[in-house]
Each structure stands twice: as C-alpha cells, then as structure tokens.
VOGU-3710 file (C-alpha; in Angstrom, 3 decimals, decimal comma):
1> xxxxxxxxxx> -24,170/-12,825/9,751  -20,377/-13,868/12,100  -21,469/-13,990/15,706  -19,153/-10,778/15,901  -20,446/-9,064/13,488  -19,585/-5,380/13,751  -22,535/-4,202/12,219  -20,817/-2,168/8,958  -23,148/-2,306/5,779  -22,248/-5,038/4,034
11> xxxxxxxxxx> -24,215/-6,410/1,403  -26,866/-8,876/2,788  -25,153/-13,096/1,680  -21,769/-12,085/0,954  -18,465/-13,434/2,835  -17,443/-10,896/4,592  -13,852/-10,168/6,873  -14,940/-8,787/10,905  -12,844/-5,640/11,279  -13,394/-2,776/13,561
21> xxxxxxxxxx> -13,175/0,383/12,110  -10,495/2,800/13,300  -10,689/5,816/11,282  -11,635/5,810/6,616  -7,841/4,785/6,432  -7,739/2,058/8,917  -9,707/-1,106/9,346  -8,546/-3,903/12,128  -9,226/-7,208/11,769  -11,590/-9,248/14,408
31> xxxxxxxxxx> -11,214/-12,446/15,611  -8,840/-15,126/15,852  -8,290/-16,199/12,200  -8,211/-13,714/9,742  -9,174/-14,092/5,771  -10,492/-11,531/3,168  -12,863/-11,441/0,439  -13,482/-9,747/-2,816  -16,265/-8,211/-0,930  -13,603/-6,826/1,990
41> xxxxxxxxxx> -11,629/-5,397/-0,999  -14,550/-3,563/-2,780  -15,402/-1,932/0,818  -11,654/-0,686/1,351  -12,201/0,740/-2,545  -15,011/2,929/-0,981  -13,414/3,706/1,692  -10,372/4,962/-0,018  -12,125/7,025/-2,345  -13,707/8,944/0,148
51> xxxxxxxxxx> -10,243/9,422/1,907  -8,521/12,693/1,559  -4,958/10,732/1,203  -6,668/8,051/-0,896  -5,913/4,750/1,011  -7,603/2,647/3,141  -6,780/-0,897/4,821  -7,193/-4,027/6,935  -4,436/-4,818/9,654  -4,588/-8,580/9,774
61> xxxxxxxxxx> -2,141/-7,914/13,075  -3,968/-8,020/16,288  -2,077/-4,615/17,656  0,568/-2,756/16,995  2,665/-4,770/19,300  2,752/-8,059/17,197  6,125/-9,074/15,621  4,791/-9,165/12,142  2,001/-6,509/10,642  0,359/-7,991/7,681
71> xxxxxxxxxx> -2,006/-5,543/5,765  -4,353/-5,631/2,508  -3,981/-1,876/1,817  -5,877/-0,196/-1,323  -4,001/3,252/-3,193  -6,178/5,097/-5,600  -4,445/6,186/-8,517  -4,503/10,204/-7,360  -2,694/9,225/-3,986  0,982/10,409/-3,139
81> xxxxxxxxxx> 2,987/8,690/-0,856  6,127/10,605/0,138  9,148/8,988/0,078  9,560/7,140/3,016  11,900/4,396/4,975  11,639/2,539/8,588  14,763/2,491/9,950  16,045/-1,572/11,196  13,008/-3,029/8,793  12,358/-3,976/5,622
91> xxxxxxxxxx> 9,198/-4,583/3,486  7,179/-6,584/1,168  4,755/-6,195/-1,014  2,248/-8,637/-3,436  0,318/-7,050/-5,436  -3,327/-8,460/-5,442  -5,102/-6,159/-8,656  -4,066/-3,483/-10,570  -1,082/-1,962/-11,517  1,333/0,037/-9,116
101> xxxxxxxxxx> 5,515/1,300/-9,637  7,383/1,056/-6,542  10,415/3,397/-6,941  13,175/2,522/-4,266  16,212/5,073/-3,574  19,121/5,864/-2,190  19,339/7,397/0,718  20,677/10,925/-1,834  17,489/10,460/-3,263  18,738/8,664/-6,855
111> xxxxxxxxxx> 17,220/6,002/-8,057  18,091/2,757/-6,503  15,357/0,648/-8,496  11,969/1,009/-9,996  10,094/-2,417/-10,086  6,462/-1,838/-11,923  4,351/-4,701/-11,030  0,568/-6,288/-11,147  -1,021/-9,396/-10,275  0,214/-12,689/-11,387
121> xxxxxxxxxx> -2,014/-12,644/-14,729  -0,263/-9,626/-15,815  2,327/-10,938/-17,137  4,924/-7,887/-14,785  6,425/-8,815/-11,621  3,499/-9,756/-8,619  5,920/-10,005/-5,245  8,685/-7,508/-4,372  10,587/-7,441/-0,716  13,790/-4,931/-0,130
131> xxxxxxxxxx> 16,363/-6,168/2,007  17,267/-3,669/3,511  15,597/-0,290/4,166  15,425/1,552/1,361  13,786/4,761/0,895  10,623/4,184/-1,188  7,273/5,524/-2,601  4,299/3,364/-4,838  2,645/5,073/-7,558  -0,285/3,336/-8,648
141> xxxxxxxxxx> -1,219/3,266/-12,185  -4,933/1,669/-12,228  -7,805/3,846/-10,629  -7,486/1,454/-7,843  -3,846/-0,904/-7,047  -4,797/-3,522/-3,681  -1,404/-5,139/-2,229  -0,825/-6,983/0,477  1,943/-5,377/2,788  4,294/-7,158/5,432
151> xxxxxxxxxx> 6,913/-5,785/7,545  8,506/-6,109/11,211  6,723/-4,859/14,306  6,143/-3,169/16,516  4,571/-0,099/14,925  6,510/3,072/16,583  5,553/5,604/13,696  9,227/5,604/13,032  8,818/6,365/9,347  11,983/8,437/8,156
161> xxxxxxxxxx> 10,662/11,093/5,747  12,995/11,577/2,380  14,766/14,637/3,150  14,752/15,837/-0,561  11,122/15,246/-1,697  9,211/17,932/-0,413  6,445/18,284/2,514  3,696/20,342/1,321  1,267/18,885/-0,232  1,367/20,339/-3,816
171> xxxxxxxxxx> 5,067/20,336/-3,876  4,855/16,701/-3,187  2,183/15,840/-6,131  4,162/18,229/-8,605  7,660/16,064/-6,890  5,734/12,865/-7,672  4,254/13,674/-11,380  8,096/15,083/-12,263  8,866/11,306/-10,876  6,506/9,328/-12,850
181> xxxxxxxxxx> 7,076/11,955/-15,924  11,021/10,811/-15,603  10,508/6,943/-14,835  7,685/6,763/-18,467  10,182/8,550/-20,564  13,048/6,839/-19,003  11,338/3,134/-19,711  13,476/1,536/-17,827  11,504/-0,486/-15,405  12,442/-3,850/-14,028
191> xxxx> 9,196/-5,580/-14,935  8,060/-3,188/-17,794  6,407/-4,502/-20,289  7,202/-1,814/-22,980
//
C-alpha cells in the first residue's frame, strides 16, 4: 500500500490510485503524481452502480480552482444527463472503454453534431473536442462507459441547462428516450458503423 493510503477498500496487491472520497459520484486524487489503473475503473463502476444518478468520477486536478480539470468519468447506461453547456469553456472526451453517443445541439435545441464513440479498438471515433461552448449530452450505449474528460477550470458551477430540455427527472428521461429513438431511426451519426 502507498504511504498515504486513504483506507478505501481495495483488493490487496492491485495497483490503485490514492483518492479521497468526496461523495459516491466524486473522488479526489491525492498526491503529486496522478495515474489510474483498471482497479480504479472497477472501483468507479461500483460507485456508479450505487449512485442514484448513475455516474462517478475521479478528479485528477488537485482543486476546483485549477486552470485545467481532468477527470476519469464512468457513466451507467441508464443515467440521464440534461443537455447543458459551460459558458466560455470547451470540453474534450476520450473514450477508454464502452460506447457512448455525444450529442451537440444548437442554441434552439436542433442537432449540431452527433458522434457515436468507442475505445480505440472499436473502429469508432475515440476522441472528440468541441471548439466552442455547445449544449451537449452523453448517451451511454454500453452497460458502462469510461472516458477521460478535460475542461478548463476553475469550477464555478456555471453550467447552463438547455432551456428546451426538461428538468423534471421523468420528463427528462422521456426526452432522452425520444432523442435515442430519433438517432437510432436517423442512423446518420458521425462514427456510426451501421
């Protein structure tokens, strides 16, 4: 075990990152060098399985004030992310495991770009970066999707929720189901192997 082990339950002998538990959905990396292993991803999947919102992350940046925020994020298939944007910020996503469709919207809610993604070996795009702030959501297409997300800091809680997307959970779930159905019927996602 590392000298600054946090006491989280891990399997003996596995290489794991030292983290501080913030919540079921948020874990903070500890120490001057941050790395992740398959054991850390398995831990995040377990946390996402317990999360009412179906997600969990390890923040690699030391504080919310850092200029760059890097996270290893796990989403469960049944999670619902309301379309949102971060004013003045761009984001990038690099898929490590699983399948996800990232949907970018114009301000009026019409589709800007749809990118079906998978890991490097999937044959699908595995990296996407928006070059300007756009409303977006991620639709997990596998039981879990694991990705590396990068967004400029500092964290200010300034996400703007899309005014055309429902806020109430049941209505949001129905909206995202209609979006999934539309994308499946349309079949024209960039990266689609269909």
